[in-house]
A tleap script that builds the chain and sets N, CA, C and O, in Angstrom:
source leaprc.protein.ff14SB
mol = sequence {
  NMET GLU LEU LEU LYS LYS ARG ALA ALA ASN
  LEU LEU ALA VAL LYS SER ILE VAL THR LEU
  ILE LEU THR GLY VAL PHE ALA TYR LEU ALA
  ALA ALA GLY GLN VAL THR THR GLU GLN PHE
  LEU THR VAL PHE THR VAL VAL ILE ALA PHE
  TYR PHE GLY THR GLN ALA GLU LYS LYS THR
  GLN ALA GLY GLY GLU SER CGLN
}
set mol.1.N position { -50.214 -1.203 22.362 }
set mol.1.CA position { -50.799 -0.260 21.375 }
set mol.1.C position { -49.812 0.696 20.866 }
set mol.1.O position { -49.846 1.087 19.699 }
set mol.2.N position { -48.891 1.099 21.757 }
set mol.2.CA position { -47.790 2.033 21.300 }
set mol.2.C position { -46.881 1.441 20.363 }
set mol.2.O position { -46.371 2.106 19.461 }
set mol.3.N position { -46.637 0.113 20.550 }
set mol.3.CA position { -45.787 -0.595 19.587 }
set mol.3.C position { -46.374 -0.665 18.186 }
set mol.3.O position { -45.676 -0.487 17.187 }
set mol.4.N position { -47.707 -0.934 18.140 }
set mol.4.CA position { -48.376 -0.916 16.921 }
set mol.4.C position { -48.295 0.437 16.187 }
set mol.4.O position { -48.154 0.483 14.965 }
set mol.5.N position { -48.385 1.505 16.936 }
set mol.5.CA position { -48.366 2.841 16.396 }
set mol.5.C position { -46.952 3.160 15.853 }
set mol.5.O position { -46.772 3.792 14.812 }
set mol.6.N position { -45.979 2.683 16.623 }
set mol.6.CA position { -44.566 2.940 16.235 }
set mol.6.C position { -44.249 2.118 14.991 }
set mol.6.O position { -43.565 2.638 14.109 }
set mol.7.N position { -44.720 0.810 14.851 }
set mol.7.CA position { -44.418 0.038 13.683 }
set mol.7.C position { -45.106 0.680 12.433 }
set mol.7.O position { -44.530 0.760 11.348 }
set mol.8.N position { -46.377 1.133 12.655 }
set mol.8.CA position { -47.104 1.743 11.563 }
set mol.8.C position { -46.280 3.052 11.071 }
set mol.8.O position { -46.186 3.297 9.868 }
set mol.9.N position { -45.751 3.792 11.954 }
set mol.9.CA position { -45.030 5.026 11.622 }
set mol.9.C position { -43.743 4.609 10.788 }
set mol.9.O position { -43.365 5.257 9.812 }
set mol.10.N position { -43.127 3.510 11.243 }
set mol.10.CA position { -41.887 3.047 10.618 }
set mol.10.C position { -42.143 2.554 9.234 }
set mol.10.O position { -41.315 2.718 8.338 }
set mol.11.N position { -43.314 1.935 9.050 }
set mol.11.CA position { -43.766 1.402 7.754 }
set mol.11.C position { -43.853 2.540 6.726 }
set mol.11.O position { -43.558 2.337 5.548 }
set mol.12.N position { -44.260 3.739 7.176 }
set mol.12.CA position { -44.449 4.823 6.352 }
set mol.12.C position { -43.202 5.678 6.146 }
set mol.12.O position { -43.267 6.736 5.520 }
set mol.13.N position { -42.095 5.232 6.662 }
set mol.13.CA position { -40.795 5.837 6.323 }
set mol.13.C position { -40.526 5.749 4.837 }
set mol.13.O position { -40.964 4.833 4.142 }
set mol.14.N position { -39.803 6.718 4.396 }
set mol.14.CA position { -39.496 6.873 2.980 }
set mol.14.C position { -38.891 5.605 2.355 }
set mol.14.O position { -39.359 5.123 1.323 }
set mol.15.N position { -37.849 5.080 2.996 }
set mol.15.CA position { -37.204 3.845 2.389 }
set mol.15.C position { -38.201 2.669 2.416 }
set mol.15.O position { -38.145 1.810 1.536 }
set mol.16.N position { -39.082 2.615 3.374 }
set mol.16.CA position { -40.059 1.552 3.287 }
set mol.16.C position { -40.926 1.661 2.136 }
set mol.16.O position { -41.162 0.683 1.427 }
set mol.17.N position { -41.428 2.847 1.911 }
set mol.17.CA position { -42.293 3.150 0.813 }
set mol.17.C position { -41.543 2.797 -0.589 }
set mol.17.O position { -42.067 2.144 -1.492 }
set mol.18.N position { -40.330 3.297 -0.614 }
set mol.18.CA position { -39.509 2.981 -1.891 }
set mol.18.C position { -39.373 1.535 -1.981 }
set mol.18.O position { -39.597 1.015 -3.074 }
set mol.19.N position { -39.039 0.809 -0.989 }
set mol.19.CA position { -38.855 -0.615 -1.084 }
set mol.19.C position { -40.082 -1.344 -1.536 }
set mol.19.O position { -39.989 -2.230 -2.385 }
set mol.20.N position { -41.271 -0.993 -0.983 }
set mol.20.CA position { -42.541 -1.591 -1.395 }
set mol.20.C position { -42.873 -1.303 -2.792 }
set mol.20.O position { -43.333 -2.195 -3.505 }
set mol.21.N position { -42.659 -0.046 -3.258 }
set mol.21.CA position { -43.030 0.337 -4.618 }
set mol.21.C position { -42.134 -0.403 -5.597 }
set mol.21.O position { -42.597 -0.939 -6.604 }
set mol.22.N position { -40.848 -0.421 -5.285 }
set mol.22.CA position { -39.877 -1.043 -6.211 }
set mol.22.C position { -40.189 -2.518 -6.279 }
set mol.22.O position { -40.118 -3.106 -7.358 }
set mol.23.N position { -40.529 -3.136 -5.170 }
set mol.23.CA position { -40.895 -4.618 -5.146 }
set mol.23.C position { -42.114 -4.767 -6.126 }
set mol.23.O position { -42.118 -5.619 -7.014 }
set mol.24.N position { -43.112 -3.919 -5.919 }
set mol.24.CA position { -44.377 -4.003 -6.742 }
set mol.24.C position { -44.025 -3.812 -8.264 }
set mol.24.O position { -44.475 -4.589 -9.106 }
set mol.25.N position { -43.249 -2.810 -8.575 }
set mol.25.CA position { -42.942 -2.553 -9.949 }
set mol.25.C position { -42.217 -3.672 -10.541 }
set mol.25.O position { -42.579 -4.118 -11.629 }
set mol.26.N position { -41.167 -4.186 -9.877 }
set mol.26.CA position { -40.466 -5.289 -10.542 }
set mol.26.C position { -41.301 -6.561 -10.577 }
set mol.26.O position { -41.193 -7.351 -11.514 }
set mol.27.N position { -42.070 -6.748 -9.637 }
set mol.27.CA position { -43.058 -7.944 -9.672 }
set mol.27.C position { -43.941 -7.836 -10.913 }
set mol.27.O position { -44.139 -8.805 -11.646 }
set mol.28.N position { -44.442 -6.683 -11.115 }
set mol.28.CA position { -45.352 -6.400 -12.255 }
set mol.28.C position { -44.571 -6.605 -13.661 }
set mol.28.O position { -45.067 -7.247 -14.587 }
set mol.29.N position { -43.378 -6.030 -13.716 }
set mol.29.CA position { -42.569 -6.125 -14.867 }
set mol.29.C position { -42.162 -7.556 -15.173 }
set mol.29.O position { -42.145 -7.967 -16.334 }
set mol.30.N position { -41.832 -8.319 -14.131 }
set mol.30.CA position { -41.476 -9.689 -14.231 }
set mol.30.C position { -42.695 -10.563 -14.796 }
set mol.30.O position { -42.540 -11.417 -15.670 }
set mol.31.N position { -43.859 -10.273 -14.233 }
set mol.31.CA position { -45.091 -11.010 -14.648 }
set mol.31.C position { -45.473 -10.638 -16.093 }
set mol.31.O position { -46.031 -11.459 -16.820 }
set mol.32.N position { -45.166 -9.381 -16.505 }
set mol.32.CA position { -45.444 -8.976 -17.806 }
set mol.32.C position { -44.404 -9.376 -18.806 }
set mol.32.O position { -44.575 -9.129 -19.999 }
set mol.33.N position { -43.299 -10.004 -18.350 }
set mol.33.CA position { -42.273 -10.507 -19.287 }
set mol.33.C position { -41.282 -9.427 -19.696 }
set mol.33.O position { -40.485 -9.654 -20.606 }
set mol.34.N position { -41.302 -8.267 -19.061 }
set mol.34.CA position { -40.358 -7.149 -19.391 }
set mol.34.C position { -38.916 -7.332 -18.709 }
set mol.34.O position { -37.911 -6.792 -19.172 }
set mol.35.N position { -38.909 -8.054 -17.694 }
set mol.35.CA position { -37.725 -8.211 -16.897 }
set mol.35.C position { -37.472 -9.748 -16.843 }
set mol.35.O position { -38.397 -10.540 -16.664 }
set mol.36.N position { -36.198 -10.126 -17.005 }
set mol.36.CA position { -35.907 -11.497 -16.879 }
set mol.36.C position { -35.835 -11.893 -15.362 }
set mol.36.O position { -35.747 -11.063 -14.457 }
set mol.37.N position { -35.878 -13.162 -15.196 }
set mol.37.CA position { -35.810 -13.768 -13.862 }
set mol.37.C position { -34.568 -13.336 -13.148 }
set mol.37.O position { -34.601 -12.974 -11.972 }
set mol.38.N position { -33.411 -13.378 -13.901 }
set mol.38.CA position { -32.146 -13.042 -13.261 }
set mol.38.C position { -32.128 -11.563 -12.860 }
set mol.38.O position { -31.709 -11.215 -11.756 }
set mol.39.N position { -32.596 -10.686 -13.783 }
set mol.39.CA position { -32.646 -9.347 -13.455 }
set mol.39.C position { -33.487 -9.021 -12.192 }
set mol.39.O position { -33.101 -8.242 -11.320 }
set mol.40.N position { -34.597 -9.643 -12.172 }
set mol.40.CA position { -35.577 -9.399 -11.048 }
set mol.40.C position { -34.907 -9.834 -9.751 }
set mol.40.O position { -34.861 -9.100 -8.764 }
set mol.41.N position { -34.353 -11.148 -9.799 }
set mol.41.CA position { -33.800 -11.674 -8.603 }
set mol.41.C position { -32.564 -10.770 -8.074 }
set mol.41.O position { -32.376 -10.609 -6.868 }
set mol.42.N position { -31.810 -10.245 -8.977 }
set mol.42.CA position { -30.631 -9.389 -8.636 }
set mol.42.C position { -31.050 -8.142 -7.898 }
set mol.42.O position { -30.561 -7.821 -6.815 }
set mol.43.N position { -31.991 -7.444 -8.540 }
set mol.43.CA position { -32.521 -6.213 -8.017 }
set mol.43.C position { -33.210 -6.390 -6.713 }
set mol.43.O position { -32.976 -5.657 -5.753 }
set mol.44.N position { -34.084 -7.394 -6.688 }
set mol.44.CA position { -34.869 -7.687 -5.406 }
set mol.44.C position { -33.996 -8.084 -4.279 }
set mol.44.O position { -34.171 -7.649 -3.140 }
set mol.45.N position { -32.998 -8.962 -4.617 }
set mol.45.CA position { -32.048 -9.308 -3.502 }
set mol.45.C position { -31.299 -8.137 -2.974 }
set mol.45.O position { -31.141 -8.049 -1.756 }
set mol.46.N position { -30.837 -7.256 -3.751 }
set mol.46.CA position { -30.167 -6.036 -3.265 }
set mol.46.C position { -31.002 -5.189 -2.486 }
set mol.46.O position { -30.567 -4.713 -1.438 }
set mol.47.N position { -32.164 -4.948 -2.886 }
set mol.47.CA position { -33.136 -4.026 -2.139 }
set mol.47.C position { -33.489 -4.680 -0.817 }
set mol.47.O position { -33.421 -4.027 0.224 }
set mol.48.N position { -33.879 -5.999 -0.828 }
set mol.48.CA position { -34.224 -6.572 0.433 }
set mol.48.C position { -33.022 -6.772 1.404 }
set mol.48.O position { -33.213 -6.698 2.618 }
set mol.49.N position { -31.849 -7.010 0.915 }
set mol.49.CA position { -30.685 -7.136 1.773 }
set mol.49.C position { -30.367 -5.773 2.385 }
set mol.49.O position { -30.020 -5.706 3.565 }
set mol.50.N position { -30.475 -4.673 1.613 }
set mol.50.CA position { -30.244 -3.402 2.186 }
set mol.50.C position { -31.270 -3.040 3.158 }
set mol.50.O position { -30.917 -2.512 4.213 }
set mol.51.N position { -32.503 -3.265 2.919 }
set mol.51.CA position { -33.602 -2.912 3.806 }
set mol.51.C position { -33.410 -3.557 5.139 }
set mol.51.O position { -33.418 -2.905 6.183 }
set mol.52.N position { -33.228 -4.924 5.083 }
set mol.52.CA position { -33.096 -5.699 6.325 }
set mol.52.C position { -31.756 -5.455 7.063 }
set mol.52.O position { -31.655 -5.512 8.288 }
set mol.53.N position { -30.762 -5.186 6.238 }
set mol.53.CA position { -29.373 -4.871 6.810 }
set mol.53.C position { -29.424 -3.538 7.631 }
set mol.53.O position { -28.806 -3.420 8.689 }
set mol.54.N position { -30.197 -2.530 7.088 }
set mol.54.CA position { -30.258 -1.271 7.813 }
set mol.54.C position { -31.113 -1.434 9.036 }
set mol.54.O position { -30.802 -0.864 10.082 }
set mol.55.N position { -32.217 -2.220 8.938 }
set mol.55.CA position { -33.007 -2.519 10.151 }
set mol.55.C position { -32.197 -3.262 11.183 }
set mol.55.O position { -32.313 -2.943 12.366 }
set mol.56.N position { -31.366 -4.255 10.807 }
set mol.56.CA position { -30.576 -4.923 11.865 }
set mol.56.C position { -29.619 -3.973 12.479 }
set mol.56.O position { -29.429 -3.973 13.695 }
set mol.57.N position { -28.978 -3.115 11.625 }
set mol.57.CA position { -28.071 -2.089 12.151 }
set mol.57.C position { -28.646 -1.168 13.163 }
set mol.57.O position { -28.046 -0.838 14.186 }
set mol.58.N position { -29.849 -0.763 12.829 }
set mol.58.CA position { -30.558 0.175 13.745 }
set mol.58.C position { -30.779 -0.500 15.123 }
set mol.58.O position { -30.620 0.116 16.177 }
set mol.59.N position { -31.144 -1.768 15.058 }
set mol.59.CA position { -31.427 -2.506 16.330 }
set mol.59.C position { -30.170 -2.745 17.147 }
set mol.59.O position { -30.175 -2.689 18.377 }
set mol.60.N position { -29.080 -3.016 16.410 }
set mol.60.CA position { -27.786 -3.205 17.044 }
set mol.60.C position { -27.268 -1.836 17.715 }
set mol.60.O position { -26.727 -1.832 18.821 }
set mol.61.N position { -27.469 -0.738 16.993 }
set mol.61.CA position { -27.013 0.562 17.582 }
set mol.61.C position { -27.971 0.942 18.696 }
set mol.61.O position { -27.502 1.529 19.671 }
set mol.62.N position { -29.276 0.664 18.645 }
set mol.62.CA position { -30.190 0.991 19.698 }
set mol.62.C position { -29.848 0.142 20.965 }
set mol.62.O position { -29.966 0.634 22.087 }
set mol.63.N position { -29.436 -1.096 20.775 }
set mol.63.CA position { -29.113 -1.968 21.859 }
set mol.63.C position { -27.799 -1.532 22.512 }
set mol.63.O position { -27.644 -1.744 23.715 }
set mol.64.N position { -26.864 -0.948 21.806 }
set mol.64.CA position { -25.612 -0.533 22.325 }
set mol.64.C position { -25.784 0.770 23.136 }
set mol.64.O position { -25.103 0.999 24.136 }
set mol.65.N position { -26.678 1.571 22.683 }
set mol.65.CA position { -26.910 2.863 23.345 }
set mol.65.C position { -27.637 2.692 24.721 }
set mol.65.O position { -27.436 3.487 25.639 }
set mol.66.N position { -28.428 1.704 24.824 }
set mol.66.CA position { -29.224 1.462 26.053 }
set mol.66.C position { -28.360 0.881 27.134 }
set mol.66.O position { -28.787 0.905 28.288 }
set mol.67.N position { -27.141 0.344 26.861 }
set mol.67.CA position { -26.336 -0.317 27.834 }
set mol.67.C position { -25.528 0.732 28.584 }
set mol.67.O position { -24.755 0.392 29.480 }
savepdb mol mol.pdb
quit
């Protein structure tokens, strides 16, 4: 139960909210034809890579501190 609460709290972190909003906005703009597929793919890839890269870095740092 604690893990679920912790994950919910992490989901509400500012960068998570920004990532979700940006993803939604670009998906809408791409569906509406306002953004080309290349533009969407470039921005989406950068955002997702940054998001998951920072998550992996946090896990690596947390693992190093516990040893």
